C-alpha positions in Angstrom: 1.6 9.0 17.6 -0.8 11.2 15.7 -3.1 10.5 12.8 -0.8 12.4 10.5 2.1 10.3 11.5 0.1 7.1 11.0 -1.1 8.3 7.6 2.5 9.2 6.5 3.7 5.7 7.6 0.9 4.1 5.5 1.8 6.2 2.5 5.5 5.2 2.9 4.5 1.5 3.0 2.5 1.9 -0.2 5.5 3.4 -1.9 7.7 0.4 -0.9 5.0 -2.0 -2.0 4.8 -0.3 -5.4 8.6 -0.6 -5.8 8.3 -4.4 -5.1 5.4 -4.8 -7.5 7.3 -2.9 -10.3 10.4 -5.2 -9.8 9.2 -8.4 -8.2 11.5 -11.4 -7.6 11.5 -13.6 -10.7 10.6 -16.5 -8.5 7.5 -14.9 -7.2 4.4 -16.6 -8.7 2.1 -14.5 -10.7 -0.8 -15.2 -8.4 1.2 -13.7 -5.5 1.8 -10.5 -7.5 -1.9 -10.4 -8.3 -2.8 -10.7 -4.7 -0.3 -8.0 -3.8 -2.1 -5.7 -6.3 -5.5 -6.4 -4.6 -4.0 -5.7 -1.1 -2.4 -2.5 -2.4 -5.7 -1.3 -3.9 -7.5 -1.9 -0.7 -4.8 -0.1 1.3 -4.9 2.9 -1.0 -8.7 3.0 -0.6 -8.5 2.8 3.2 -5.8 5.5 3.2 -7.9 7.9 1.2 -10.8 7.2 3.5 -8.7 7.8 6.6 -7.4 11.1 5.1 -10.9 12.3 4.4 -11.9 11.5 8.0 -8.9 13.2 9.6 -9.8 16.7 8.2 
C-alpha cells in the first residue's frame, strides 16, 4: 500500500466522521461529540502534515 493510498483512506475516514458529527445520534452525550471534534481536528492536522511530507 502506497502513501497516496493511505492518505486517501485517511481523507475518506475524515469525511465519514464529518457526516457523523453533523448528524450524531440523539443519545450521544455532548462531551462525546466535543471529543470527536478534537480527534477530527488532530487527524486533519496530521493528514495535512503527511501530505506535505509525501511530496
